[in-house]
C-alpha positions in Angstrom: -24.1 -92.3 13.7 -26.5 -89.7 12.8 -24.9 -87.6 14.5 -21.5 -87.9 12.8 -22.7 -87.7 9.3 -24.8 -83.8 10.5 -21.1 -82.6 11.3 -19.2 -84.1 8.2 -22.5 -82.2 6.3 -21.9 -78.8 8.6 -18.0 -78.7 8.2 -18.6 -79.5 4.1 -21.2 -76.1 4.2 -18.5 -73.8 5.9 -15.8 -74.9 3.7 -18.0 -73.6 0.6 -19.1 -71.1 2.8 -15.7 -70.0 2.8 -14.4 -70.8 -0.4 -17.2 -68.4 -2.0 -16.4 -65.7 0.1 -12.6 -66.3 -0.8 -13.3 -65.8 -4.9 -13.7 -62.5 -6.9 -16.8 -60.9 -7.2 -15.9 -60.6 -10.8 -15.1 -64.1 -11.4 -19.2 -65.0 -10.5 -20.8 -66.6 -13.4 -24.4 -64.4 -15.0 -26.7 -66.7 -17.0 -28.5 -64.2 -19.2 -31.6 -65.8 -21.2 -34.2 -63.8 -22.8 -37.4 -65.7 -24.0 -38.2 -65.2 -27.9 -40.7 -62.6 -29.0 -39.7 -60.9 -25.8 -38.7 -57.6 -28.2 -35.9 -57.6 -25.8 -32.4 -56.4 -26.4 -29.7 -56.7 -23.6 -25.8 -54.5 -24.0 -23.0 -55.0 -21.8 -20.8 -51.9 -22.8 -17.6 -50.0 -21.5 -19.0 -46.9 -19.5 -17.0 -43.9 -18.3 -14.9 -44.4 -15.5 -13.4 -41.5 -13.2 -9.8 -42.3 -12.4 -8.2 -44.2 -15.0 -8.1 -48.5 -14.0 -6.5 -51.6 -14.8 -8.6 -52.9 -18.2 -11.5 -55.4 -17.4 -12.9 -57.7 -19.8 -16.3 -60.3 -20.4 -15.2 -63.6 -20.2 -16.7 -65.8 -22.3 -15.2 -69.4 -22.7 -12.3 -67.9 -21.9 -12.3 -65.4 -24.4 -11.9 -61.7 -23.8 -14.5 -59.0 -24.4 -15.5 -55.2 -24.2 -19.1 -55.8 -25.2 -21.8 -57.6 -25.0 -24.9 -57.7 -27.0 -27.6 -60.5 -26.2 -30.4 -60.6 -28.2 -34.3 -61.6 -27.9 -34.1 -65.5 -27.9 -30.8 -66.0 -26.8 -28.9 -67.1 -23.7 -25.5 -66.2 -22.6 -23.5 -66.8 -19.7 -20.3 -64.9 -18.9 -17.9 -63.2 -16.5 -15.8 -60.0 -15.1 -11.9 -60.7 -15.2 -11.9 -57.8 -12.3 -13.6 -57.6 -9.1 -15.2 -54.3 -9.4 -16.9 -54.7 -13.1 -19.4 -51.7 -11.6 -16.3 -48.8 -12.4 -16.1 -50.4 -16.2 -19.3 -51.6 -17.7 -22.6 -50.4 -17.8 -25.6 -52.3 -19.2 -29.2 -51.0 -20.9 -31.7 -53.2 -21.3 -34.4 -51.4 -24.7 -37.6 -53.3 -24.5 -39.4 -52.4 -28.2 -43.7 -52.2 -28.1 -45.0 -52.4 -31.3 -48.8 -51.4 -30.7 -49.1 -50.3 -34.3 -49.5 -54.0 -35.6 -52.0 -55.7 -32.2 -53.1 -54.4 -28.7 -50.8 -52.8 -26.7 -49.6 -55.0 -23.0 -51.4 -52.2 -20.7 -50.8 -52.4 -16.8 -47.5 -52.1 -14.8 -44.5 -52.3 -16.3 -41.9 -55.3 -15.0 -38.1 -54.7 -15.3 -37.1 -57.5 -17.9 -34.8 -59.4 -16.7 -34.9 -59.2 -13.0 -32.9 -57.4 -11.4 -31.7 -60.9 -9.7 -30.0 -61.8 -12.9 -28.1 -58.8 -13.7 -24.8 -58.3 -12.6 -24.5 -55.5 -10.7 -23.9 -52.5 -13.2 -25.5 -49.4 -13.5 -28.6 -50.3 -15.2 -30.1 -48.1 -18.0 -34.0 -50.0 -19.2 -35.1 -48.5 -22.4 -39.0 -48.7 -22.9 -39.7 -47.7 -26.6 -43.5 -47.5 -27.6 -44.2 -46.9 -30.9 -48.2 -46.2 -31.0 -50.8 -44.6 -34.0 -51.5 -40.9 -33.7 -55.5 -41.5 -32.7 -54.2 -43.9 -29.8 -53.5 -41.9 -27.1 -51.0 -43.2 -24.1 -50.7 -42.0 -20.3 -47.7 -43.5 -18.3 -48.7 -43.5 -14.4 -46.3 -42.9 -12.3 -47.1 -44.5 -8.6 -46.8 -42.2 -5.7 -44.2 -40.3 -4.0 -44.9 -39.5 -7.8 -42.2 -37.2 -9.9 -40.2 -33.9 -9.7 -39.1 -32.4 -13.2 -35.4 -31.7 -13.2 -33.4 -29.0 -15.3 -30.6 -29.2 -17.9 -27.3 -30.4 -15.3 -29.0 -31.4 -11.8 -28.4 -34.9 -11.1 -31.1 -36.7 -8.8 -30.0 -37.4 -5.4 -30.5 -41.0 -5.1 -29.5 -41.9 -8.7 -33.4 -42.6 -9.8 -33.6 -41.2 -13.4 -37.1 -41.5 -15.2 -36.6 -39.7 -18.9 -39.7 -39.3 -21.0 -39.6 -38.7 -25.0 -42.3 -38.2 -27.6 -42.7 -38.0 -30.9 -44.0 -35.8 -33.8 -43.5 -38.6 -37.0 -40.1 -39.1 -36.8 -39.2 -36.5 -34.5 -37.8 -37.7 -30.9 -38.6 -34.3 -28.6 -37.9 -34.6 -24.6 -40.5 -33.8 -22.8 -39.0 -34.0 -19.6 -36.8 -35.3 -16.8 -37.6 -36.6 -13.7 -36.7 -37.2 -10.3 -38.4 -39.4 -7.2 -40.5 -37.5 -4.6 -42.7 -34.8 -6.9 -46.2 -33.9 -8.2 -46.3 -35.0 -11.4 -48.2 -38.0 -11.6 -49.2 -38.7 -15.0 -48.1 -37.9 -18.8 -50.2 -38.0 -21.7 -48.7 -38.4 -25.2 -50.0 -40.0 -29.0 -47.9 -41.3 -31.5 -45.8 -43.3 -29.3 -43.1 -42.8 -25.9 -39.8 -43.6 -25.1 -39.5 -44.0 -21.3 -36.1 -44.3 -19.5 -35.0 -45.4 -16.3 -31.5 -45.2 -15.4 -30.9 -47.4 -11.8 -27.5 -46.8 -9.7 -25.7 -50.1 -9.5 -26.4 -51.0 -5.5 -30.2 -50.3 -6.3 -31.9 -53.3 -6.5 -35.5 -52.7 -7.2 -37.7 -55.2 -9.2 -40.7 -52.6 -10.2 -40.3 -50.2 -12.5 -42.2 -47.7 -10.7 -44.9 -46.9 -13.3 -47.7 -48.3 -15.9 -48.6 -47.5 -19.2 -52.7 -47.3 -20.1 -55.1 -46.6 -23.0 -56.4 -43.4 -23.4 -57.9 -41.5 -26.6 -56.2 -39.1 -28.6 -55.5 -36.1 -26.9 -55.0 -33.9 -29.7 -51.8 -32.2 -28.9 -48.2 -32.9 -27.9 -48.2 -33.5 -24.1 -50.8 -33.4 -21.4 -48.6 -33.3 -17.9 -50.7 -33.9 -14.0 -49.2 -32.1 -11.4 -51.1 -32.9 -8.1 -50.5 -31.4 -4.5 -51.6 -32.9 -1.6 -51.1 -30.3 0.6 -48.6 -26.5 0.4 -45.8 -26.5 -2.0 -44.4 -25.8 -5.1 -42.9 -27.2 -8.5 -40.9 -26.4 -11.3 -41.9 -27.5 -14.7 -40.3 -26.7 -18.0 -41.3 -27.1 -21.7 -40.7 -29.9 -23.8 -36.9 -29.5 -25.2 -36.1 -27.6 -22.2 -33.7 -25.7 -22.0 -34.2 -25.6 -26.6 -36.6 -24.3 -28.5 -40.0 -25.7 -28.2 -41.5 -27.1 -31.3 -43.0 -25.2 -34.0 -46.7 -24.6 -33.8 -47.5 -27.2 -31.1 -49.5 -27.0 -27.5 -48.8 -28.8 -24.3 -50.9 -28.7 -21.4 -50.3 -28.9 -17.7 -53.0 -30.2 -15.4 -53.0 -29.3 -11.7 -55.1 -30.8 -9.2 -55.1 -28.5 -6.1 -56.9 -29.2 -2.6 -60.0 -27.2 -1.9 -58.4 -25.0 1.1 -55.4 -24.5 -0.6 -54.2 -21.0 -3.9 -51.9 -21.7 -6.2 -50.2 -18.8 -8.2 -48.3 -19.1 -11.0 -44.9 -16.9 -12.2 -42.5 -17.3 -15.0 -38.7 -17.7 -14.1 -37.5 -18.2 -17.4 -39.3 -17.1 -21.0 -38.2 -16.7 -24.9 -40.4 -16.3 -27.5 -39.7 -16.7 -31.3 -40.2 -15.2 -34.4 -43.6 -15.8 -35.2 -45.5 -16.0 -39.0 -48.5 -16.6 -37.9 -50.4 -16.9 -35.4 -49.2 -16.0 -31.6 -47.2 -17.2 -29.2 -49.5 -17.4 -25.9 -50.3 -19.1 -22.5 -53.7 -20.0 -21.8 -55.5 -20.8 -17.9 -59.4 -22.9 -17.3 -59.2 -20.7 -14.2 -61.8 -22.2 -11.8 -64.9 -19.2 -11.2 -64.0 -17.7 -14.2 -66.7 -16.6 -16.8 -64.1 -15.9 -20.0 -62.5 -19.0 -20.0 -59.5 -19.5 -21.3 -58.0 -16.7 -19.8 -55.0 -15.8 -22.4 -52.1 -14.1 -21.4 -49.0 -13.1 -23.0 -45.7 -14.5 -22.1 -44.5 -11.7 -20.9 -47.4 -10.5 -18.7 -48.1 -11.2 -15.0 -49.3 -14.1 -14.3 -52.6 -15.3 -12.2 -52.4 -16.1 -8.7 -54.8 -16.9 -6.0 -56.2 -19.5 -7.9 -58.7 -21.9 -6.1 -59.3 -25.5 -6.8 -58.5 -27.1 -10.2 -56.9 -25.2 -12.9 -55.0 -25.7 -16.5 -52.1 -23.9 -18.0 -51.7 -24.7 -21.7 -48.3 -23.4 -24.2 -49.3 -22.7 -27.4 -46.4 -22.4 -30.4 -46.3 -20.2 -33.7 -45.0 -21.0 -37.0 -42.0 -19.3 -37.1 -39.9 -17.4 -39.6 -38.1 -19.6 -41.7 -35.4 -17.5 -41.7 -34.8 -16.3 -38.3 -37.1 -19.0 -36.0 -35.6 -18.2 -32.3 -36.8 -20.3 -29.8 -39.7 -20.4 -27.5 -39.1 -21.8 -24.4 -40.9 -21.2 -20.6 -39.8 -22.1 -17.4 -42.0 -21.4 -14.6 -43.3 -22.4 -10.7 -46.7 -23.0 -9.3 -46.9 -22.1 -5.6 -49.7 -23.6 -3.2 -50.2 -22.5 0.5 -53.1 -21.5 2.5 -54.9 -18.1 1.8 -52.4 -15.8 3.1 -53.2 -12.7 5.3 -54.1 -9.3 4.1 -55.8 -11.2 1.3 -59.3 -9.5 1.3 -58.0 -5.7 1.8 -57.2 -3.9 -1.0 -55.2 -0.3 -1.6 -55.4 1.7 -4.0 -51.7 3.3 -4.5 -52.8 6.9 -6.6 -49.4 8.3 -8.7 -50.9 9.9 -11.2 -49.8 13.2 -9.9 -46.2 11.8 -10.7 -43.8 12.4 -13.2 -40.6 9.9 -13.5 -41.3 7.8 -11.0 -41.4 4.1 -10.3 -42.1 1.9 -6.7 -41.1 -1.6 -6.8 -42.9 -4.0 -4.6 -40.3 -7.2 -3.9 -40.1 -10.5 -1.2 -36.9 -9.7 0.6 -33.6 -11.7 0.1 -34.0 -14.8 2.8 -31.6 -17.2 2.9 -31.7 -20.5 1.6 -34.2 -22.9 3.6 -34.6 -26.9 2.9 -38.1 -26.7 4.1 -41.3 -25.1 3.0 -42.0 -21.2 3.4 -44.9 -19.6 2.2 -43.8 -17.0 -0.5 -45.5 -13.9 -0.9 -47.7 -12.5 -3.9 -48.4 -9.0 -4.6 -51.8 -8.5 -6.6 -53.2 -6.5 -8.9 -57.1 -6.0 -9.0 -58.2 -10.0 -8.6 -55.6 -12.8 -9.5 -52.9 -11.1 -11.7 -50.4 -11.9 -8.5 -46.1 -11.7 -8.6 -44.0 -11.9 -6.1 -42.9 -8.4 -7.4 -44.7 -5.7 -8.7 -43.8 -2.7 -10.4 -45.8 0.8 -10.5 -45.3 3.5 -12.4 -46.2 7.4 -12.8 -49.2 8.2 -14.1 -51.9 5.8 -13.0 -54.0 4.8 -10.3 -53.5 1.2 -8.9 -55.7 -1.2 -6.8 -52.9 -3.7 -4.8 -53.8 -6.2 -2.6 -51.5 -8.4 -0.5 -51.1 -12.8 -0.3 -48.5 -13.3 2.6 -48.6 -15.1 6.3 -46.3 -12.0 7.2 -45.9 -8.8 5.5 -41.9 -8.1 7.0 -41.2 -10.7 3.7 -41.9 -7.7 2.2 -40.4 -4.0 1.4 -40.7 -1.3 -1.2 -38.1 0.6 -3.6 -38.9 3.4 -5.7 -36.9 5.6 -8.2 -37.8 9.1 -9.2 -35.6 11.0 -11.9 -35.2 15.2 -11.7 -33.7 16.7 -14.9 -32.9 19.9 -16.8 -32.6 19.7 -20.4 -32.6 23.9 -20.5 -29.7 25.7 -18.1 -31.7 28.7 -18.8 -35.3 27.2 -17.0 -34.3 25.1 -14.6 -31.5 28.3 -13.3 -31.7 28.7 -9.7 -34.6 26.3 -9.7 -35.1 24.0 -6.2 -37.1 21.0 -5.6 -37.9 19.0 -2.0 -36.6 15.5 -1.9 -39.5 14.0 -0.7 -41.1 10.3 -0.5 -44.9 10.5 -1.3 -46.7 10.3 1.4 -48.8 8.2 -0.9 -46.0 5.5 -0.5 -46.7 5.3 3.2 -50.0 4.0 3.9 -49.1 0.8 2.1 -48.2 -1.7 5.2 -44.7 -2.8 3.3 -41.8 -1.2 4.8 -39.6 0.8 2.2 -36.4 0.0 2.1 -34.5 2.8 -0.7 -35.8 5.5 -2.6 -33.6 7.3 -5.0 -33.6 10.6 -6.7 -31.6 11.1 -10.2 -30.6 14.7 -10.3 -29.6 14.8 -13.8 -27.9 18.0 -14.7 -26.6 19.5 -18.3 -23.1 18.8 -19.1 -21.0 21.9 -18.0 -24.1 23.6 -18.0 -26.0 23.5 -14.5 -24.2 21.9 -11.5 -26.4 21.3 -8.4 -26.6 21.9 -4.7 -27.9 19.9 -1.6 -29.6 21.7 1.3 -30.8 19.8 4.6 -33.3 21.3 7.0 -30.9 20.3 9.7 -27.2 19.3 9.0 -25.5 16.2 7.9 -23.0 14.4 9.3 -20.5 11.8 7.1 -20.6 8.0 8.5 -17.4 7.1 8.9 -15.9 4.1 10.4 -14.5 6.6 13.3 -18.3 7.6 13.9 -21.2 5.9 12.1 -24.3 6.7 11.8 -27.2 5.7 14.8 -30.3 7.2 12.9 -32.9 5.4 11.1 -32.4 6.3 7.9 -29.4 7.8 5.6 -29.0 9.6 2.8 -26.6 7.9 0.2 -24.6 10.2 -2.2 -23.2 9.1 -5.6 -22.5 10.2 -8.8 -24.1 8.9 -12.3 -21.4 10.0 -14.9 -20.8 7.0 -16.2 -17.1 5.8 -16.0 -16.5 7.8 -12.7 -17.1 5.9 -9.9 -17.9 8.8 -7.9 -19.0 8.1 -4.1 -19.4 10.5 -2.3 -20.9 9.2 1.0 -23.5 8.1 3.3 -24.8 11.1 5.0 -27.0 11.1 8.2 -28.6 13.9 10.5 -26.6 15.3 13.5 -24.1 16.7 11.9 -22.1 20.0 10.4 -22.6 19.3 7.1 -24.5 22.6 6.0 -24.6 21.8 2.2 -23.3 19.0 -1.0 -22.3 21.1 -4.3 -21.1 19.0 -6.7 -20.2 19.4 -10.3 -22.2 17.1 -12.0 -25.4 14.3 -12.4 -25.6 12.4 -9.3 -28.3 10.0 -7.2 -29.6 10.1 -4.2 -31.0 7.4 -2.2 -33.2 7.4 0.9 -32.3 4.4 2.7 -34.1 3.1 5.8 -33.0 1.0 8.9 -35.7 0.5 11.2 -39.2 0.5 10.8 -39.8 3.8 13.2 -37.6 6.2 10.4 -40.4 8.6 9.6 -40.8 9.8 12.5 -37.1 10.8 12.0 -37.8 11.4 9.0 -40.3 14.0 9.6 -37.9 16.5 10.9 -35.0 16.4 8.3 -35.7 17.5 4.7 -33.7 17.6 1.9 -33.5 20.3 -1.3 -31.9 19.9 -4.6 -31.5 23.5 -6.6 -30.0 24.0 -10.1 -27.0 26.6 -9.6 -24.4 28.0 -12.1 -21.3 25.2 -13.2 -18.4 25.0 -11.1 -15.6 23.2 -12.2 -14.4 21.5 -8.4 -15.8 17.9 -8.3 -17.9 18.2 -4.8 -17.9 21.2 -2.2 -19.1 20.5 1.3 -19.7 23.4 4.0 -18.8 22.4 7.3 -19.8 24.6 10.4 -18.8 22.5 13.6 -21.0 22.5 16.9 -19.2 23.2 19.7 -18.1 20.1 22.2 -18.2 17.8 19.1 -16.3 16.2 16.6 -16.0 16.6 13.1 -14.6 13.1 11.0 -14.7 14.1 7.1 -13.4 11.6 5.0 -12.4 11.9 0.9 -15.5 10.8 -1.2 -15.5 6.8 -2.7 -14.1 5.8 0.9 -12.6 2.6 0.3 -11.3 2.4 -3.2 -10.2 5.7 -3.0 -10.8 9.3 -4.7 -11.2 9.1 -8.3 -8.7 9.6 -10.8 -8.5 13.4 -11.3 -10.8 14.5 -9.1 -10.4 17.4 -6.6 -12.7 17.9 -3.3 -13.3 21.2 -1.1 -14.7 21.6 2.1 -15.6 25.2 3.6 -15.2 24.9 7.1 -16.1 28.2 9.2 -15.1 28.8 12.6 -17.2 30.7 14.7 -16.5 34.5 16.2 -14.4 32.9 20.0 -13.5 29.7 18.8 -10.3 28.2 17.2 -10.5 25.0 15.2 -8.2 22.1 15.0 -7.2 20.3 12.3 -5.8 16.9 12.0 -4.7 14.5 10.2 -5.4 10.7 11.6 -2.7 8.9 10.1 0.9 10.5 9.1 0.8 9.5 4.8 -1.6 8.7 2.8 -0.1 6.0 0.5 -0.9 7.4 -2.4 1.4 6.4 -5.9 0.8 8.8 -9.1 1.0 7.1 -12.3 0.8 10.0 -13.8 -0.2 13.8 -12.4 0.2 14.3 -8.7 -1.7 14.7 -5.8 -1.9 18.0 -3.5 -3.6 19.4 -0.8 -4.2 22.9 0.2 -4.9 24.7 2.9 -5.9 28.5 2.7 -7.1 31.1 5.6 -10.4 32.4 4.1 -9.8 35.6 5.3 -5.8 36.3 4.5 -5.6 34.3 1.5 -2.6 32.5 3.2 -2.1 28.9 2.1 0.0 26.1 2.2 0.2 23.3 -0.3 1.4 19.7 0.5 2.2 17.3 -2.1 0.3 13.6 -1.0 2.6 11.6 -2.7 5.7 12.4 -0.9 5.6 14.5 1.9 4.4 13.1 5.3 0.4 15.4 5.9 0.6 18.0 8.3 0.6 17.6 12.4 -2.7 18.8 13.8 -3.0 23.3 13.4 -5.1 25.8 14.9 -6.9 27.7 12.8 -8.6 31.4 14.5 -10.4 32.0 11.2 -12.8 29.9 8.3 -10.7 28.3 5.8 -10.8 25.9 3.0 -9.6 22.2 2.8 -8.8 21.1 -1.1 -7.5 17.8 -1.9 -7.1 17.3 -5.6 -6.2 13.9 -6.4 -3.7 12.4 -9.7 -3.7 9.4 -11.4 -3.3 7.0 -9.0 -0.9 2.9 -9.4 -4.0 0.4 -9.0 -4.1 -0.4 -5.3 -2.1 2.6 -4.2 -5.2 5.2 -4.0 -6.0 8.5 -2.0 -7.5 8.2 1.2 -7.8 10.7 3.5 -9.3 11.5 6.9 -9.3 14.4 8.8 -10.9 15.6 12.4 -11.5 19.6 13.7 -12.7 20.3 16.6 -13.6 23.5 17.6 -12.3 25.1 21.6 -13.1 28.7 22.9 -10.8 31.1 22.2 -8.2 32.0 25.5 -7.4 35.8 25.4 -4.3 36.9 27.1 -5.0 39.2 30.9 -2.3 41.6 29.6 -3.5 41.9 26.1 -6.6 42.5 27.4 -5.2 45.6 29.7 -3.7 47.1 26.5 -6.7 46.6 24.7 -8.8 48.4 27.5 -6.0 51.2 28.0 -5.6 51.6 23.9 -9.5 51.9 24.2 -9.5 54.7 26.4 -7.1 57.0 24.7 -9.2 56.3 21.6 -11.8 57.5 23.2 -10.2 60.4 24.5 -8.8 61.5 20.8 -11.6 61.5 19.6 -13.6 63.9 22.0 -11.4 66.1 21.6 -11.6 66.0 17.8 -15.5 65.9 17.5 -14.1 69.8 20.0 -12.2 70.9 17.8 -14.1 70.4 14.4 -17.4 72.2 16.7 -15.2 75.0 16.9 -14.1 75.5 13.8 -17.4 75.0 12.0 -18.6 77.9 14.2 -15.8 80.2 12.6 -16.8 79.1 8.8 -20.3 79.9 9.5 -19.1 84.0 9.8 -17.7 83.8 6.6 -19.3 84.5 3.6 -19.5 82.5 0.3 -16.2 81.2 -1.4 -16.2 82.0 -5.0 -13.3 79.9 -6.9 -11.2 82.6 -9.0 -9.7 81.8 -11.9 -5.6 81.9 -13.1 -4.4 82.2 -16.6 -0.9 81.5 -15.5 -1.7 78.2 -15.3 0.6 75.8 -17.2 -1.6 74.0 -19.2 1.4 72.3 -21.6 2.7 68.9 -20.0 6.5 68.3 -18.9 8.7 67.4 -21.8 10.8 65.8 -19.5 9.0 63.9 -17.6 10.9 62.2 -14.0 11.0 59.3 -12.7 9.6 58.2 -9.1 12.6 57.7 -6.9 11.1 56.9 -4.1 8.6 53.4 -4.1 4.8 54.2 -3.5 4.6 52.9 -0.1 7.4 55.7 0.4 6.1 58.5 -1.1 2.9 60.4 -1.1 2.1 59.8 -4.2 -1.2 58.5 -3.1 -2.5 61.5 -1.0 -4.5 64.0 -2.7 -5.9 67.5 -1.7 -9.5 67.9 -1.3 -10.7 70.3 -3.9 -14.2 72.1 -2.0 -16.6 71.9 -4.9 -18.1 74.9 -3.5 -15.0 76.8 -3.8 -14.1 76.1 -7.7 -18.0 76.2 -8.1 -19.3 78.0 -6.3 -21.4 80.3 -8.8 -22.8 76.5 -10.3 -24.6 76.0 -6.6 -26.7 79.2 -6.2 -30.2 79.3 -6.3 -32.3 81.9 -8.6 -32.6 83.1 -5.0 -28.9 83.6 -4.6 -28.4 81.3 -1.8 -26.1 78.2 -1.8 -27.8 75.0 -2.6 -25.7 71.9 0.1 -24.1 69.0 -1.6 -25.8 65.7 -1.2 -23.3 62.8 0.8 -23.5 60.1 1.8 -21.8 57.4 4.6 -19.7 54.0 3.4 -21.8 51.1 3.7 -19.4 47.9 4.4 -20.7 44.8 1.9 -22.8 42.5 3.6 -22.9 39.5 0.7 -21.4 36.2 1.0 -17.6 35.8 1.4 -15.4 32.5 0.9 -17.4 30.5 -1.9 -14.8 30.2 -4.1 -12.1 27.4 -2.8 -8.8 27.7 -3.4 -7.5 26.8 -7.5 -5.2 23.7 -7.4 -1.5 25.2 -9.0 -1.4 23.5 -12.3 1.0 20.8 -12.9 4.2 22.7 -14.2 4.0 24.9 -10.9 3.2 22.7 -8.6 6.4 23.0 -6.0 6.9 20.2 -3.0 5.5 22.5 -0.4 5.0 26.2 -0.9 3.6 28.9 2.2 2.6 32.1 1.5 2.0 34.6 3.8 -0.2 37.0 4.4 1.9 40.4 2.8 1.8 37.7 -0.6 -1.6 37.9 -2.0 -2.6 34.7 -4.8 -3.0 36.6 -8.9 -6.0 37.3 -8.5 -6.4 39.9 -6.3 -4.3 43.0 -6.1 -2.1 44.5 -3.1 -2.8 47.4 -4.3 -6.3 47.6 -4.0 -6.7 45.9 -1.2 -3.6 46.8 1.4 -3.5 50.5 -0.1 -6.6 52.5 -0.1 -6.7 56.1 -1.2 -6.1 58.5 1.8 -7.0 62.3 1.7 -6.0 65.4 3.6 -7.4 68.7 3.7 -5.2 71.4 2.9 -4.2 74.4 5.2 -6.4 77.5 4.7 -3.5 79.7 4.0 -3.2 78.2 0.7 -6.8 78.7 -0.4 -7.3 82.2 -2.6 -3.1 83.1 -2.5 -3.6 82.0 -6.8 -1.4 79.3 -6.9 -3.2 75.9 -8.1 -0.5 74.7 -9.9 -0.1 71.9 -7.2 1.5 68.7 -9.8 -0.2 65.2 -9.4 3.1 63.6 -9.9 5.2 64.7 -7.8 6.0 67.4 -5.2 9.2 69.1 -7.2 8.3 71.3 -10.0 8.9 70.5 -13.1 11.8 71.7 -15.1 11.5 74.3 -17.1 12.4 73.6 -21.6 15.5 74.6 -22.1 15.4 78.1 -24.3 16.4 76.7 -28.2 18.5 80.2 -28.6 20.9 79.3 -25.7 
């Protein structure tokens, strides 16, 4: 009988459990009863659904409601009309605590009503504590303490604490916090409003904090941050990112283990417009003999501090018309004492001008684990993650870093010219100051800004060793390189990256540029000691850039237009002066058939010009196919002038120059040898004849010039025109007039002997040639393709003076002294006599 009764009970229990499991979760009834005088108000109201859902209501006695409010001393039973009320409703429990008229209920704060009696909704508990100014309230947070977050951030577990203070009737937001941090206590006066937000699935029954009574703190608040080991904390001023309350004081207390060191760095700083006092931060630092240490908000903040310390932010009286805002976000880093912290380096920049040096941390990938931060310190504890030193002073620098490889240096120096008359032809070496290399930090780059007056001077870069332009086909494998870029606003002109071991002897640029020395390997100093770069101020020229190239034998020289992948800037012209050695032949090869440029306005051209014969070819880069590989026996120019291209259709050109030995045919050699021998025999015969003639003239007396009075000194009345061209007649051939014959009496000295006339010999021009690149033709006269032969010269050269030099011929001896001296200068025919008026 007993076993039967037991079986029936088990069956009934199973049925009840099955029915309960099948009931909708929202149909479950909830009963909330609030004790009288508890000061608690429970409000259930619609939340913000993520997506549109079916309506859901609160049901009380078959009456559907959208909101519900339960006050102290009331009891309400309700249920929801849907199965997922957490998607539709939120619940807020607010408790008002009055410490003005009686004692405050200090101690651990409980969650009332308990979580078990509340529906599974997103819950917000609010404790509003009002207290007089003379009473200080302290919020104590249990382990693992709290971590402050900024605006827009959220807590990973959804549990969020918000703390608000009060100044008279104005609410002040102290901060928003998550779990797992360093904030252990917050002290305030005039009351506090504490908010705890819990997600619907969190069923905790404890608040995680307690309230204690303290004396007045005489400031807005005090936040205590406790570090138990290495780590960092980011903290913010009250009301952040809005302005800090006017003329208020806020303090942070930091508890640091004795074996660790702390450093402070400001992340975001804004100052207001003060009319009284001054906004500042004050430190109480262990071991300091001048506490409090006062710093301006823009100053470098202290570092390498051992033990506990305080930091206070002091506001000021702001301008009523334009107050501005004071706000501060900073980070405190606590770590073990780093290596190199006991060694100090002297950096002497007192003799430098217009120079700066920055030491900073390398940009590493983000990591979730704690990584000790490197600090650079001036003097004692003025430390920061980056430090900038300027010229004109001496500095004592030390480092707080476990590995100095996580630091780097970068420098900048300006070399400018304001008076072109003073700077003309002056040169300056581009060298990194040796004083910098003593620091145990890798130099990342050093830049020189080279500034010249517009359209007054240009620049020339001359390397100690010839440079190579880095291209995709042939990159730089050296430990350093030079990056050359224009600095003219609105013109993105990047000449490229260059390294030693190439064929570029000189780079000339029209306007101001920057040259950046970049390092890639720690041993760059050994390689860089053999390489130097000198800049010179030279006369202004209109070409944007000129490269002087002398290819080496058995090497390929890749040359590319500036700005590389972005294309040559609009209306830019660049030239290459390519030298070809005497016994070599240069092969010019373009690595693609077309440039792909599409011009919006203007035309894009390329000119290839022989420097000896000045013969040139002009190519339209927009329409024409690039020329096939061609051979040049002499030095030549390559000029590329851009148009204003369509977006995405830029001008990018890469070409190759190689040298091969010049080959000579055996037949040519034999003919040259025979001709040379014949010329030698002719020269010997000519010398013998001249010697014999000279001996005959020695026996003759001095020749005296004879005046002929019958010569006609009148110009002919009728001038004849040339019937033949200049090349066909002898109009450019002159008879030699012996000065000793015509002016013999003037060459006698007092003794009657003749003076010998001074003679000189022709000396060929030894100066530089080929320095001027070919000028691109005007837009109105640019043809698609124009070829000029060696006989057709550019307008700037005179064919008459180049190819038709004047020659001289000696007159026959029989004509001398014959009395006929009226030799016409313009024609070999005699002038026509004028007609007699009487005839």
